[in-house]
Backbone as ProteinMPNN parsed JSONL, in Angstrom:
{"seq_chain_A": "MAREKSSKDNAQALFHSLRSAYAATPVNLKIIDLYVGFAVFTALIQVVYMATVGSFPFNSFLSGVLSCVGTAVLAVCLRIQVNKENKEFKDLPPERAFADFVLCNLVLHLVIMNFLG", "coords_chain_A": {"N_chain_A": [[0.819, -1.192, 0.0], [1.97, 1.196, 0.75], [3.764, 1.542, -1.27], [2.138, 2.043, -3.498], [1.087, 4.523, -2.783], [3.406, 6.033, -2.75], [4.226, 5.944, -5.463], [2.029, 7.209, -6.558], [2.233, 9.744, -5.42], [4.661, 10.5, -6.547], [3.941, 10.585, -9.255], [2.056, 12.652, -9.205], [3.714, 14.757, -8.422], [5.406, 14.863, -10.622], [3.573, 15.578, -12.704], [2.792, 18.06, -11.702], [5.21, 19.501, -11.791], [5.709, 19.449, -14.545], [3.476, 20.886, -15.473], [3.889, 23.388, -14.27], [6.305, 24.1, -15.472], [5.53, 24.209, -18.147], [3.795, 26.308, -18.067], [5.402, 28.501, -18.14], [6.13, 28.646, -20.745], [6.389, 30.42, -23.827], [3.665, 32.029, -25.621], [3.603, 31.768, -28.422], [4.982, 29.385, -28.866], [3.269, 27.626, -27.621], [1.094, 27.749, -29.315], [2.171, 26.587, -31.615], [2.594, 24.035, -30.572], [-0.061, 23.257, -30.198], [-0.877, 23.154, -32.861], [0.739, 21.058, -33.811], [-0.298, 18.975, -32.268], [-2.908, 18.929, -33.309], [-2.393, 18.117, -35.951], [-1.316, 15.539, -35.561], [-3.493, 14.331, -34.29], [-5.369, 14.437, -36.371], [-4.16, 12.69, -38.187], [-4.367, 10.311, -36.718], [-7.151, 10.034, -36.62], [-7.654, 9.543, -39.325], [-6.375, 7.072, -39.611], [-7.927, 5.469, -37.918], [-10.371, 5.685, -39.248], [-9.701, 4.412, -41.659], [-9.247, 1.861, -40.688], [-11.792, 1.089, -39.844], [-13.586, 1.52, -42.018], [-12.237, 0.837, -44.375], [-9.656, 0.597, -46.904], [-9.872, 1.413, -49.657], [-9.168, 3.422, -51.78], [-6.059, 3.4, -51.511], [-3.842, 5.027, -51.961], [-4.86, 7.561, -51.473], [-5.428, 7.454, -48.735], [-2.829, 7.017, -47.745], [-1.584, 9.343, -48.642], [-2.977, 11.304, -47.192], [-2.336, 10.664, -44.498], [0.477, 10.85, -44.555], [0.693, 13.534, -45.194], [-0.3, 14.749, -42.865], [1.522, 13.784, -40.911], [3.971, 14.671, -41.969], [3.549, 17.446, -41.921], [3.348, 17.807, -39.163], [5.948, 17.105, -38.369], [7.438, 19.101, -39.658], [6.413, 21.303, -38.303], [7.343, 20.815, -35.721], [10.049, 21.161, -36.195], [9.985, 23.886, -36.805], [9.225, 24.839, -34.289], [11.476, 24.218, -32.791], [13.354, 25.908, -33.98], [12.3, 28.438, -33.473], [12.252, 28.684, -30.762], [13.458, 30.524, -28.091], [15.196, 29.688, -26.13], [16.821, 27.831, -27.276], [20.029, 27.509, -28.188], [21.351, 26.921, -30.546], [20.076, 28.024, -32.764], [20.144, 30.771, -32.415], [20.874, 32.954, -33.955], [19.153, 32.918, -36.038], [16.474, 34.535, -37.481], [12.994, 34.667, -36.461], [11.219, 35.095, -38.552], [12.52, 34.104, -40.795], [12.652, 31.397, -40.113], [9.932, 30.787, -40.151], [9.378, 31.282, -42.85], [10.92, 29.265, -44.034], [9.48, 27.086, -43.046], [6.992, 27.424, -44.333], [7.762, 27.213, -47.047], [8.813, 24.582, -47.111], [6.498, 23.176, -46.428], [4.973, 23.743, -48.675], [6.431, 22.39, -50.69], [6.231, 19.774, -49.661], [3.434, 19.325, -49.825], [3.015, 19.579, -52.557], [4.375, 17.33, -53.49], [2.83, 15.373, -52.255], [0.347, 15.799, -53.456], [1.01, 15.061, -56.032], [1.472, 12.377, -55.605], [-1.056, 11.424, -55.141], [-2.188, 10.798, -57.558]], "CA_chain_A": [[0.0, 0.0, 0.0], [2.858, 2.356, 0.818], [4.392, 1.701, -2.579], [1.154, 2.707, -4.364], [1.011, 5.931, -2.393], [4.646, 6.662, -3.17], [4.193, 6.149, -6.905], [0.996, 8.21, -6.842], [2.819, 11.04, -5.075], [5.67, 10.803, -7.56], [3.251, 10.962, -10.485], [1.489, 13.989, -9.001], [4.819, 15.718, -8.422], [5.851, 14.991, -12.006], [2.591, 16.369, -13.44], [2.841, 19.435, -11.204], [6.412, 20.162, -12.311], [5.517, 19.66, -15.983], [2.496, 21.951, -15.651], [4.498, 24.679, -13.924], [7.31, 24.417, -16.488], [4.86, 24.565, -19.402], [3.15, 27.609, -17.876], [6.383, 29.526, -18.482], [6.387, 28.585, -22.182], [5.761, 31.537, -24.555], [2.4, 31.736, -26.296], [3.812, 31.324, -29.803], [5.343, 27.967, -28.832], [2.058, 26.877, -27.273], [0.281, 27.676, -30.535], [2.799, 25.57, -32.465], [2.291, 22.746, -29.944], [-1.459, 22.955, -30.506], [-0.9, 22.788, -34.28], [1.316, 19.705, -33.913], [-1.301, 18.064, -31.716], [-4.004, 18.812, -34.27], [-1.943, 17.321, -37.093], [-1.21, 14.138, -35.133], [-4.861, 13.866, -34.054], [-5.983, 14.221, -37.681], [-3.589, 11.447, -38.727], [-4.973, 9.197, -35.98], [-8.542, 9.903, -37.087], [-7.603, 8.904, -40.642], [-6.025, 5.658, -39.431], [-9.117, 4.811, -37.367], [-11.349, 5.616, -40.335], [-9.272, 3.375, -42.588], [-9.409, 0.563, -40.032], [-13.21, 0.743, -39.749], [-14.289, 1.553, -43.308], [-11.46, 0.157, -45.406], [-8.668, 1.457, -47.556], [-9.961, 1.184, -51.1], [-8.138, 4.221, -52.463], [-4.965, 3.386, -50.545], [-2.986, 6.202, -52.192], [-5.47, 8.708, -50.803], [-5.184, 7.287, -47.295], [-1.405, 7.224, -47.492], [-1.287, 10.765, -48.843], [-3.519, 12.062, -46.067], [-1.563, 10.413, -43.281], [1.807, 11.427, -44.746], [0.543, 14.982, -45.123], [-0.42, 15.126, -41.45], [2.768, 13.488, -40.204], [4.986, 15.587, -42.486], [3.265, 18.776, -41.396], [3.702, 17.798, -37.743], [7.413, 17.111, -38.268], [7.905, 20.444, -40.029], [6.042, 22.223, -37.225], [8.29, 20.59, -34.626], [11.287, 21.838, -36.605], [9.734, 25.322, -36.623], [9.232, 25.113, -32.849], [12.871, 24.167, -32.34], [14.064, 27.08, -34.489], [11.732, 29.67, -32.927], [12.453, 28.688, -29.319], [14.537, 31.444, -27.699], [16.134, 29.002, -25.245], [17.687, 26.98, -28.09], [21.2, 28.323, -28.54], [21.848, 26.606, -31.881], [19.429, 28.867, -33.766], [19.974, 32.112, -31.839], [21.071, 33.972, -34.994], [18.113, 32.757, -37.063], [15.268, 35.285, -37.138], [11.768, 33.865, -36.532], [10.596, 35.245, -39.87], [13.211, 33.177, -41.694], [12.22, 30.052, -39.739], [8.563, 30.613, -40.647], [9.448, 31.195, -44.311], [11.374, 27.9, -44.321], [8.352, 26.207, -42.743], [5.995, 27.564, -45.407], [8.337, 26.668, -48.279], [8.869, 23.119, -46.981], [5.124, 22.684, -46.503], [4.568, 23.83, -50.076], [7.073, 21.275, -51.392], [5.619, 18.546, -49.151], [2.081, 19.122, -50.34], [3.105, 19.347, -54.0], [4.735, 15.92, -53.639], [1.679, 14.556, -51.852], [-0.685, 15.909, -54.508], [1.49, 14.25, -57.138], [1.328, 10.968, -55.217], [-2.487, 11.051, -55.192], [-2.407, 10.185, -58.851]], "C_chain_A": [[0.868, 1.263, 0.0], [3.521, 2.613, -0.532], [3.448, 2.396, -3.56], [1.09, 4.188, -4.053], [2.257, 6.678, -2.85], [4.656, 6.921, -4.675], [3.136, 7.167, -7.301], [1.52, 9.609, -6.529], [3.872, 11.458, -6.09], [5.026, 11.247, -8.865], [2.646, 12.358, -10.361], [2.575, 15.057, -9.018], [5.339, 15.939, -9.844], [4.886, 15.848, -12.818], [2.604, 17.829, -12.994], [4.062, 20.173, -11.761], [6.303, 20.406, -13.817], [4.554, 20.811, -16.243], [3.104, 23.314, -15.341], [5.575, 25.074, -14.942], [6.646, 24.853, -17.796], [4.138, 25.911, -19.284], [4.098, 28.745, -18.245], [6.712, 29.55, -19.975], [5.707, 29.764, -22.884], [4.54, 31.086, -25.36], [2.622, 31.221, -27.715], [4.226, 29.848, -29.854], [4.144, 27.101, -28.463], [1.139, 26.723, -28.488], [0.855, 26.634, -31.487], [2.535, 24.178, -31.903], [0.858, 22.316, -30.238], [-1.607, 22.511, -31.961], [-0.349, 21.383, -34.499], [0.332, 18.675, -33.388], [-2.466, 17.855, -32.665], [-3.605, 17.949, -35.459], [-1.842, 15.847, -36.736], [-2.597, 13.555, -34.894], [-5.577, 13.584, -35.38], [-5.447, 12.949, -38.334], [-4.193, 10.232, -38.031], [-6.421, 8.962, -36.403], [-8.573, 9.208, -38.447], [-7.264, 7.425, -40.532], [-7.22, 4.89, -38.875], [-10.181, 4.663, -38.441], [-10.981, 4.508, -41.324], [-9.479, 1.992, -41.99], [-10.88, 0.146, -39.983], [-13.879, 0.636, -41.115], [-13.544, 0.76, -44.371], [-10.554, 1.139, -46.112], [-8.698, 1.259, -49.064], [-9.03, 2.093, -51.879], [-6.94, 4.394, -51.521], [-4.027, 4.569, -50.725], [-3.54, 7.437, -51.49], [-5.247, 8.638, -49.301], [-3.728, 7.589, -46.966], [-1.025, 8.696, -47.648], [-1.788, 11.604, -47.671], [-2.703, 11.892, -44.803], [-0.166, 11.016, -43.408], [1.778, 12.954, -44.716], [0.485, 15.446, -43.671], [0.89, 14.919, -40.701], [3.883, 14.427, -40.67], [4.795, 17.003, -41.975], [3.635, 18.86, -39.922], [5.216, 17.854, -37.562], [7.962, 18.491, -38.622], [7.56, 21.465, -38.952], [6.947, 22.037, -36.003], [9.626, 21.257, -34.949], [11.151, 23.354, -36.453], [9.801, 25.682, -35.149], [10.658, 25.121, -32.318], [13.611, 25.432, -32.771], [13.582, 28.374, -33.843], [11.994, 29.793, -31.425], [13.665, 29.542, -28.949], [15.583, 30.755, -26.824], [17.102, 28.099, -26.007], [18.843, 27.837, -28.608], [21.726, 28.051, -29.942], [21.305, 27.552, -32.944], [19.243, 30.294, -33.261], [20.117, 33.206, -32.886], [20.0, 33.927, -36.078], [16.873, 33.556, -36.669], [14.017, 34.411, -37.285], [11.072, 33.958, -37.885], [11.217, 34.289, -40.877], [12.789, 31.743, -41.404], [10.804, 29.788, -40.255], [8.541, 30.516, -42.17], [9.932, 29.81, -44.745], [10.253, 26.897, -44.114], [7.32, 26.243, -43.87], [6.512, 26.957, -46.707], [8.382, 25.134, -48.231], [7.478, 22.503, -47.015], [4.618, 22.711, -47.932], [5.147, 22.67, -50.875], [6.444, 19.947, -50.961], [4.257, 18.305, -49.783], [2.056, 19.006, -51.867], [3.47, 17.886, -54.27], [3.548, 15.023, -53.303], [0.561, 14.636, -52.9], [-0.27, 15.109, -55.747], [1.309, 12.758, -56.857], [-0.124, 10.505, -55.274], [-2.835, 10.399, -56.512], [-3.488, 10.867, -59.55]], "O_chain_A": [[0.549, 2.257, -0.653], [3.804, 3.756, -0.89], [3.878, 3.23, -4.356], [1.043, 5.016, -4.963], [2.172, 7.825, -3.287], [5.051, 8.001, -5.114], [3.317, 7.908, -8.268], [1.279, 10.549, -7.286], [3.964, 12.631, -6.451], [5.506, 12.179, -9.512], [2.712, 13.154, -11.298], [2.376, 16.141, -9.567], [5.672, 17.062, -10.223], [5.317, 16.746, -13.541], [2.445, 18.732, -13.815], [3.96, 21.335, -12.157], [6.748, 21.44, -14.314], [4.788, 21.624, -17.137], [2.864, 24.282, -16.061], [5.736, 26.257, -15.241], [7.136, 25.756, -18.474], [3.899, 26.576, -20.291], [3.653, 29.83, -18.621], [7.493, 30.391, -20.42], [4.56, 30.08, -22.569], [4.411, 29.917, -25.726], [1.903, 30.329, -28.165], [3.857, 29.139, -30.789], [4.019, 25.972, -28.938], [0.49, 25.691, -28.659], [0.103, 25.877, -32.102], [2.28, 23.242, -32.66], [0.6, 21.141, -30.496], [-2.374, 21.595, -32.258], [-0.902, 20.608, -35.28], [0.148, 17.62, -33.996], [-2.96, 16.737, -32.812], [-4.401, 17.133, -35.925], [-2.242, 14.991, -37.526], [-2.853, 12.407, -35.255], [-6.308, 12.6, -35.493], [-6.204, 12.211, -38.966], [-4.498, 9.233, -38.682], [-6.859, 7.819, -36.527], [-9.439, 8.366, -38.688], [-7.805, 6.609, -41.277], [-7.496, 3.774, -39.317], [-10.826, 3.619, -38.532], [-11.847, 3.757, -41.771], [-9.845, 1.055, -42.699], [-11.18, -1.045, -40.073], [-14.676, -0.277, -41.331], [-14.169, 0.079, -45.185], [-10.669, 2.352, -45.941], [-7.671, 0.971, -49.678], [-8.162, 1.588, -52.591], [-6.824, 5.403, -50.826], [-3.47, 5.068, -49.746], [-2.782, 8.259, -50.975], [-4.915, 9.64, -48.668], [-3.433, 8.326, -46.025], [-0.232, 9.223, -46.868], [-1.095, 12.513, -47.214], [-2.41, 12.868, -44.113], [0.325, 11.631, -42.462], [2.731, 13.589, -44.263], [1.141, 16.417, -43.295], [1.317, 15.788, -39.941], [4.656, 14.923, -39.851], [5.763, 17.684, -41.634], [4.177, 19.871, -39.475], [5.711, 18.574, -36.695], [8.863, 18.99, -37.946], [8.331, 22.394, -38.711], [7.277, 23.011, -35.326], [10.257, 21.849, -34.073], [12.089, 24.026, -36.025], [10.368, 26.713, -34.787], [11.002, 25.954, -31.479], [14.411, 25.97, -32.006], [14.364, 29.311, -33.68], [11.959, 30.897, -30.88], [14.769, 29.305, -29.44], [16.734, 31.19, -26.78], [18.099, 27.649, -25.443], [18.637, 28.777, -29.376], [22.474, 28.865, -30.483], [21.995, 27.851, -33.918], [18.28, 30.959, -33.641], [19.543, 34.283, -32.729], [19.95, 34.805, -36.94], [16.276, 33.285, -35.627], [13.98, 33.52, -38.133], [10.411, 33.012, -38.315], [10.516, 33.727, -41.718], [12.589, 30.955, -42.328], [10.511, 28.695, -40.739], [7.761, 29.742, -42.723], [9.417, 29.245, -45.71], [10.089, 25.968, -44.904], [6.835, 25.198, -44.305], [5.77, 26.257, -47.396], [8.028, 24.471, -49.206], [7.295, 21.421, -47.572], [3.909, 21.799, -48.357], [4.435, 22.035, -51.652], [6.157, 19.094, -51.801], [3.965, 17.194, -50.226], [1.145, 18.383, -52.412], [2.925, 17.275, -55.189], [3.296, 14.032, -53.989], [-0.091, 13.633, -53.188], [-1.122, 14.545, -56.433], [1.027, 11.977, -57.765], [-0.388, 9.314, -55.439], [-3.701, 9.526, -56.562], [-3.829, 10.494, -60.673]]}, "name": "protein", "num_of_chains": 1, "seq": "MAREKSSKDNAQALFHSLRSAYAATPVNLKIIDLYVGFAVFTALIQVVYMATVGSFPFNSFLSGVLSCVGTAVLAVCLRIQVNKENKEFKDLPPERAFADFVLCNLVLHLVIMNFLG"}
C-alpha cells in the first residue's frame, strides 16, 4: 500500500512540475504545440477511419496520413528554431524560420498531390 502511495505522489509531483514548467512557455510555442497536436490527431482519425471503413483508395489514405505526419514534423522543426532558449538557432530570425516552414510545406504538399495520382 505504501508503494502505491509513493508512486501516486511521484506521479502527481511529475505532473505538477511539468504543468508549472509549461506555464512559463511563450504563447507562440504553445500555438505551435497545438498545431502539432491537431496534425497528429488528424492522422490518428484517418487511421481509425481506414481501419473501420477500409482502404480502397490506398494512395489517398497514405497521402492524407503522410501529409499530417509531415506537417507535424515540419512544425516541430519550426518550434525548435523559434524557441529562444535553443542556442543553436539564436542567430536565425523567426521570420526566416517561418518562411522555411511555409516553403517546406509547399514542397511537401506538391509531392503529396502528385502521389495522389
